[in-house]
N, C-alpha and C positions, 0 to 999 in steps of 0.2 A: 783298691785292690793292690795293697802294698806287697811288694815282692813278686808280683805277677810278671811273667815273661812278656815283653813287648814285641808285637808282631805287626807286619803290614801284609794285607791280603790282595790278591789279584784274581779277577774273573777273566779267563781267556776263553771267549766264545768263538770257536772256529767252525770251519765248514763241515767237519765230520764229528766233532765232539765239543764238549764243554769241560773246562778244567778250572778248579779253584786251588790256588797255591798260597801258602802262608810262609813268609820269610821272617827271619830274625833281623834285628837292626844291623847285624853284621853282614847281611846279604845271604846268609845260608838258608837253604830250603828246610823248613821245619816239618811241613806236612802238605799233602796234596791229594786230591781226588778227581777222577775223570770219568765222564759218562758219554757214550755215543748217542746220537739221535738219528732217526731214519732219514734217508734221502728220498724225497717224493718226486717221481718222474712221470708226470701226466702224459707226456708224449716226447718224441725224439727232440733233443735239444733243449727241453724244458727241465729245470731243476728247482724244486721248492723245499722249504722247511716249515714245520709247524711251530709258530712262535710260542704258543703255550707250552709245548713240550720242551722247548729251549729254556724257558723260564723255570719250569719244573726242575730241570737239570741244574740250573744255576743255584737254586735254593738247596737242592740235595747235596751238590758238591760242596757248597759252603758249610753245611751242617756236618758232613762227614769229615772234611779236612779239619774243621775246628775241633771236633771230637777227638780226632787222632792227635792233634797238637796238645790237647789237655791230657790225654793219656800219656803222652811222652814227657810233657813239661810240668804238669799240674796246672795251676792257675795261669791263665793267659789274658793279656789285654791287647785286643786288635785296635790299633790306633788309626788305621785308614784302610780303605778298600779302593782299588783301581779297577778299571774295565778296559779290556782290549777285545777286538772283534774282527770277524770277517767283514771287510769294509763295505763294498758296494751293494750288498744284499739289502733289500728294502722290505720293511714291514709297514702295513697300513692298519691303523687301529682307531677305535672310537675314543675320543678324548674323555668323555664322561664316564663310560663304563670300563674302559681299559681293555675291551674285548677286541681281538684281531678281526679285521674285516676280510682277510684273505690270507692264504699261506704266504710266507715270506718268499719273494722272488730272489733267487740266489745269484751271486755275482757272475757266475759262469753261464747263466741262462741266456739262450739265443732268441727268445721270442720277440725281442725289440728290433730285430734286423730291419724290418720294413720301416719302422719309425726312424731309425738311424739313416736309412737311405733317403727317405723323404725329406728329413731335415737338411741333409747334405745338399740335396737338389734345390730345395727352397731357398737356402741361405747361400748357395753358390759353391760350397766346399765343405768337406768333412772337418776342416780346420777353422771354420767360420768363427767359433768361439774360443779358439785356442789362445788368442792374445789375452783374454780376460782370465780364463780358467786353467790354462796349461794343458788342456785335454782335447783330443779329437772326438768327433761323434763315433761312438762305438756301443755295441750291446753291453759292454762291460759296466758302464757308469749308471749311477743311481737315478739321474733325472729321466732317462729313457724308461726305466722301470716304473717310475711314478706316473709318467704319461700313459703307459700301457694300462696300468691299474685304473686310471681315470677313464680311459677309453673303453674298457672291456668288462669291468666289474660293477654291476648296478648298485650294490651295497656301498661301494666306495664312492660312486657318483652321488648317491643320496647324502651320505655323511659329509662329503665335501660341500655340497650345496647348502646344507644346514649348519655348516661351521663346526662340525663335530670330528672331522677327519684329521688324523695325525699321520704324516709320512716321516719315516726315519730309518736310518741304518740301525744295525743291531745294537750299537752302543746306546742310541737313543731309547730303544725298546727296553734294554736292561736297566739303564739308569732310571727311566720312568717307573718301572716296576719296583726296583730296589727302594726308591724314595717315596713310595706310597701308592703308585698306580692310579687308576681312574677315581676310586673312591677316597683316596688319601692325599690328593693333590700332588701327585708325582711330578717331578721336574721334567719338562720337555725341552731337551737341549741336545746338541751334538758338539763334539770338540772340533777344533779347526782342522785337524788332520783328516778326520772323516768328512767334514763338510767339503773339503777340497776334492772329494771323489764324486760329487753329485753332478758335475758339469753345470753347476748353477752358482758357484761361489767365485767372486773376484779375488784373485790371489793377492793383490795389493791392498785392497780395503778389508779383506777377510770378512766380507758381508755378502749376502745374497745379491747377485747382480741383476738390476732391473732388465737389462737387455736379454740376458739369459732366461729369466723368468718369462718374459714376453715371448721369446722364441718357442719355449716349451708349453706356454699357456698354463703355468702353474701359479696358484695363489700363494704368496709368501706366508699367509696366515696358516697354511697347512704344514709349514716347515718348522723345524726346531730352532731355538735360539742358538747362535754360534758362540761357543765359549772357549777358553783356553784349555790346554791339556792338563793343567795342574791348578785346581782351585776346588773349593767345597761346593758341590752341586746340591747337597742335601744329606740326610742321614738314612741309614738302613731302617726300614719301617717295622721289621719283625724278625723273629727267629733268633738264632744264637748271636747274630751281629747287630741286633737292634741298637740304634743310637750311634753306631760307628759312622764317621764321615765317609761319604762317597766323594773322593777328592782327586781322582785321576781318570783320564780317558784318552786313549791313543789307538788309532787304527792299527791292526796287527803288524803290518810291515814297518810302520813308523815306530811302533813299540819295540820291535826287534832292533831297529836302528838305535833307539835310546838304550835298550838293554845291552847292546854291544858297545855303547857309549862312543858312537862314531862322531868324531869332530869334523869340522869343515875339511873336505877333501878325502875323507875316508868312506869306504863302501862296505856293504854287507850283502849276503845272499841268504835268504831263508828257503830251505828245501822242505816245503809242505805239500799240500794238495796241488798248489801251483808253485812256481818259482818266482821270487820277488827280489830284485836287486835295487838297492837305493844307495845313492851317494849324497852325503850331506854337503850342500853348497853354501852353508852359512846363511847370512841374511840377504844374500843375492838371489834374485829370481832369474834362473838361467834358462832361456828358451831353448828348446831342442829342435835341431834341424836334421836329426838322424833317427827319428822314429820313437823317441822316448817321451815320457811324460814329465812335465814340470809340476811339482806338487809341494805341499807343506810337509816338513819333517815333524816338527813339534814346536809348541810354545809353552814353556814351563812357568806359567803364571799370567794373570791378567795384564800386567804391565811389562812382562818380559819380552825381549825381542823374539820375533818369529824366525825359526830356522827353516830353510827350504831344502828341497832335494830334487835330484834327477832320479827317475824311476823307470825301470824296465820290468814289465809284468809278463810272465809266461803262464798261460792258462793250465797247461798239463805238466805237472811234475810228478809228485808221488801218486797222483791219480793214475798215471800210466802203470805204476807198479800194482795198484789195486786192480786194474784191468787185466794184467797178466794172471792174477789170482782168481778174480771173480768171473771173468768172461772166457778166458782161455784155459784156465786150470794148469798153467805152466809152473806155478809155484804154490806152495801151501800157505805162505805168508811172507811178509817183508823180510823176515829173518833168513829166508831161503835165497834171496836175491844175490847177496855177495858170494856165497859158496858156489852157486850155480854159475854165475857170470865168471868167476875166477877159474872155473874148470876148463876154460878155453883161453888161449893166449890173445885172441882178437875176435872180431865178429865174422870172420871169413867173408867179408864183403857185404854183409847185411847192414842195411841202414833203415832206421825206424823214425818217421816223423810223426809224433803223437798229437796231431792237430785235430783232436776229437771235437772241439768246439771252435775251430778256426785258430788262427795264430795272432797273438797280441804283439807286443814289442819285439823287434823293431819293424815287423812286417805289416801288421794291422790288416790281415786278410781274413775277413769273416767267411769267405768262400773256400778256404783251405780245409782239407780233411785228412785224417790219418792215412799214412802210407807206409808199407813195409816193402823195401826194394832190395834187389840184389840176391834174392833167394835162389838157391840151387838145390840139387838133390842132396848135397852135402850138409846143407843148413840144418841146424839142430835147435832144440829147445834152449840150450845154453847160449847159442849165438844170438837168438832173439832177445833173451834176457840181458845179455851184455850190450846189445844194441840199444836197449831201453835206457841203460845207465849212460851210454854215450850220448843219447838224445838229450838227457837232462843237462849234461855238461856242454854239449854243443849249443843248446838254446841259451844257456847262461853266457857262453863265450860271445855269441852274437850281440847280446845286450851289453856286455862289458866293453866290447869294441866301440859300439855306438856311444856309450857313456864317456869313454876316453876322448872321443872326437868332440862331443858337445862341451865337455869340461875343459878341453884344451890341455889336458895333462894325462900322462899314462897312469894306469892303475897297477901298482906293483904288488899289492897284497889285497886279498879278499877275505873278510871275516865271514864265517858261515855258522848257521844254526838251523834248527828244525830237525824233525825226525830222521829224514834221509841223510843228514850230514853225519850220522853215526856210521854210515857205510864207508869204510876205508878205501875200497876200490873206487867208489864214486868220487871221493875227494882226490884221489891220485889222478883219475881221469880228468877231473876238473882242472887241476894244476897243469897237466900235460897239454890238454886241448886248448886252454885259454892262455897258457904261457904266463901264469901268475902264481905267486905263493899263496897257498890257502891256509888260513889260521882258524882252528876250531877250539873253542873253550871246552872245558870238561862239563860245564852246565850248558847244554844246547837249547834249553827252553828260555831263550832270551826274550821272547814275546811277553810271557808272563812277568819276567823280571822288569821289563820296561814299563809295564802297567803299574807294578808295585813302586818303582822309582818315581813315576809321575804322581801317584797317590801320596807318597811320602812327602814330596815337595809341596803338593797342594795342601796338605794338612800341617805343614810346618815341622814334620819329623826330621827332614833334611833340607838343606838348601841346594839349589841347582849347582852351585860351585862345588859343594861336597860331592854330589853325584858324579861329577866329571873329574874329580881329583884323582891322581894316580893311586892305585891300590884300594879305592873305595869299593866295598861290596864285591870283592874279588869273586869271580865265577870259577876260580880254579886254574890249573895249569892249562896252557895252550899247546895243542899239538899242531905241528907245521907239516905241510905237504908241499914239496918243491917240484917244479917241472922236471920231467925225466926223459923227454924226447927232444930231438933236434928240430930246429925251425923248419927244415925242408919237409920232414914227415908231418909236422903239425899243419903246414900249408896244404899238403896233399890230401890229408884227411878232411880238412876244412872245405876244400873244393868239392869233394864228393858229397859232403853234407849239404852244401849250398845247392848243388844240383838236385838232390833229393827234395829239398824244401821247395824249389821251383816247380817240381812235378806234383806237389800237393795242392798247388793253387788251382782254383776254378772247379773243384769237384762238387761243390754245393751251390745251389742258387741262393742269392742273397735275399730274395723276397720270401718272407715267412707267410704261411697260409693264414687266412683270416680265421678267427676263433668263432 
């Protein structure tokens, strides 16, 4: 294919949609396509996705983006494909047929609260496995979802007993299907950044931990092989990308960290369905004593050193904006948020804690629920919308403060990405309320970019050194937002937020009903 334009592709399988993006070797976006998938809500607190529908969207997005690239450039040669994904979401499927055994249980799902509580009680603490995994017991993590599927789904139980059951996060599901599926010998693996989210992987060995497996009662034979984030896992089995190496896999937040090319000591925040802050801690595993997670950032090759990270995850970010639209009808769409919120100078005392599914870092309160406080007769639609933006900024501020304490160094600048980072008012509020400089690249889809970078390294398109060199694959100009309020005002507003958060605790029982 002499003269063909050389490209690298990335599957970005997120909570609400799937995107496929093609990049030129200079890092420029050539073409992309995106499709949403339904949110399945069987009962309050439960969130599921149809795994087959997700794969249908992966294939269609790849076909449409590739067709668009050919229309623009003529002949193209895709040299590698990477995968990034909504991390803790779990799929169970039949190894032989490739058929899903249940809907995917999504990362924000709360059905495992009883399992989490019982494990904490049996092992003496919610932090009983934190030394090995960097994680507390929480509904958030994949191991608890696997245990629930084993306990409650007869088809999963039978498949596990017969040695046919595969449990994996969405990266595993996508790679398995891209490389052949059940009939074609698809590769059953997960990269180290996703494996770190199971509550089953030892951070030092980067292998499934026997003590953790025993605690959960999970057979390691049902779990994927742990691999690096940048190596060839197989080749695409069909379609327009048939034969292209699948050579990169990174969990979505780690992918954004890589896409932002955060080196040791640097931090990013992704404003998506949730909010996810990561600081690269280099090759050091830094335990958290301030409510954060210790996790893997990425490993760019089988023999490459593993980079670790401190992470603070916030369950409700952009989801709160969707709630304003879908449940309250206060906005027509995300594009309305900034003009509506900007129509008032402040929230007039309104404070919104969007704890729809509890609070994650740094509080880890599964019993918290959403609260809107400070309402008066004067309170308006605009005040509630502005309070929603402030909630996103305050939640991020809480995590940044914990991160600085754990790392033993101040965070002076925060790199941002994700859809909500387009909102200039939100970015200004973030700088004001956290007291940090906010840096936003012109290309805010850094999650897809990170998956493409990993794939390129895995297939030998680039080296890891090239990826982190100054000026490589530039994502465009950076817009900076500096703090614009005094420290005394920042403290006063933070104290009011802290009081509101305290009032959200204890509104829900932690015990989930039996199925």
